N, C-alpha and C positions, 0 to 999 in steps of 0.2 A: 310194528305189530298192530297198532291201532288202525292203520289204513287197511290191513288185511281183514281185521274184524269188521271194519266199517263196510268194506266192499263185499265181504262174505255174507254174513247173516244179519247184520245190524241195519243197514240202509240199502234199500233196493228201489230202483226207479221202476215205476209202473208205466212202461214205455209207450205203448200205442193207445193209451186211454183216451177215449173221446170225452170231451168236456164242453158242455154248453151252459150258458147262463140264461136263466129265465127271469123276466121281470114283468109284473102286472101292475095295474093301477091300484093304489092303496085300498080303495073301496071294494075292489074285486078280489083281493087276496083270500078272504074266507071261501069264496066260491071256487077259486083256483085250487086251494088246498083240498077241498072236497072232490073236485073233478079229477085231479091227478094224484091224489094221495100224498101230497107234499107234507113235509115235517113242519112242526111249529118251532118257535124260538129256541135256538141253541141245540137243535137236535138234527140227526140225520137218520134216514130210513133206507133200508135196502128193499128195492122193488125186485121183481123177478130177475131182470138182466142189468140193472143199473143201481147206482147209489145216488140218493138225492140229499143234498146238504143245504141247510138254511143259511142264507147269507145276511138277510135283513127282513124287515117287515113285509116286503113284497118282492123279494129276490131270492133265487135258489140256484145252486150249481148241480147239474146232473152229470154224472161221470159213469162211464162204462168201458169195460174191457171187451165186451161182446157185441155191443150195438154201436153202429157208426153215429157220428155227430148228426149226419143228415137224417137218420132214422129217429134220433132223439128229438130233433127239431120238428119233424113230421108228427111225432107222437104228441108233443106239446101243442102244436098247431091244431090237430084234430080234437084234442081234449079241451082246448080253450076256444073252440069255434064260436064266433060271435062276441068274443071278449077281446078288448084291446090288450095286446101283450107284445113283448119283444123276446126273441130267442136267438142268441148269437153263438156261433162256434168259436170257442176259445182254446181249442185243442192245440193249436200251433203256438200259442202264447203262454200257456200254463204248463207246469210240470207237477208231477205227483211223486213224492218219495214215501216209501213205507219204512218207518222206523220200528224195528223189533229188537228189543233188548230187555233183560231183566231190570235194568235201571233206566228204562226209557223215560219214565216220569221225571226222574232226577236229571237226566240229560236235557230234557225239554225245559225243566224248571231253571236250569242254569242259564238259559237264554231268553226266557220270557216271564212275564209277570202274572200269568194265569195261575189260579189255584188248581193244580192238577192232581190233588189227592183223589183217590178212588171215590170217596163219598161225595165229592163235588163235581168230578169230571169222569164219569164212568162210560162204559160202552154205550154208543148211541148219541153221545154229546159231540158237539162241534162248536168252534168259536174262531173268530178272526182275532189275531193278535200279531205281535212282532216277535220273531225268534231271531236272536242275534242281530237285531235291528232291521230285519227284513219282514215285510208284511206277509203273513202266512195264515192260511185257514187250516186249523188242526182238527182232525176227526179221530175220536177214540174208537178204534175198530174192534179190538179184542184186548184181553189182558196183556199189557206190555207191548201193544201194537198200535201205532198211530199213522194215519195218512196225513201228509203235509202237502198242501196245494199252494203254489206260489208262482211268480213270474219266472219263466224258464231261464232267463238270463242270470238268475241268482243260484242256479244249481251247483256250480263248482264252489262258490263261496260257502254255501251251506254244507256241502260235503267236507270241505276243509275245516269248517267250524266244528262239526260233529266229531271229526277225527281228533281234533285237539281236545274237545270236551271229554272224549273217552279216556284221554291220558290223565285227566284230573283225578287225583286220589279219592275224592269224595264219591265219584261215580262207582269206584270199585268197592268202597266201604258200604255203600247203600245197595249194591246189586242184590236183588232178591228180597230186599226189605220194602214192604209196602209203605208208601208215603201218602 
């Protein structure tokens, strides 16, 4: 039953999502933030057609279901004209799963050390961490909804891990309880 729940409404792959990583020189980061409307530490922002997630002091991930990686790269290139930067297409190497469940915070907390309570990690927050021992970028998208970005080769492992975590009685006890 947990597999059906997992495949049904709990964990969905955001399949053809374009994902590019942007990196600038540390001294140019404030100017890049202003030019492209990039988020600050630990945050993500939704632009018109893409989501931009903070990865580090001078590094961001841009993800879109509507705009191609080539167009995201072109947008960054034109917005950062005259500034040394690197923009690389990671669409083939990364995967994004959306976790939606009343106990999503509990499920994630079972596999990572982040403080995922609403007052600490609310909508608009993102962070790099390990989930079930796998490096993951977690983005709080909506109440009870998280996007998980990770190396594509770990997708099956994480799906199995979440299916098993759903069988944990703790996740059923805390469903609907805000942590």
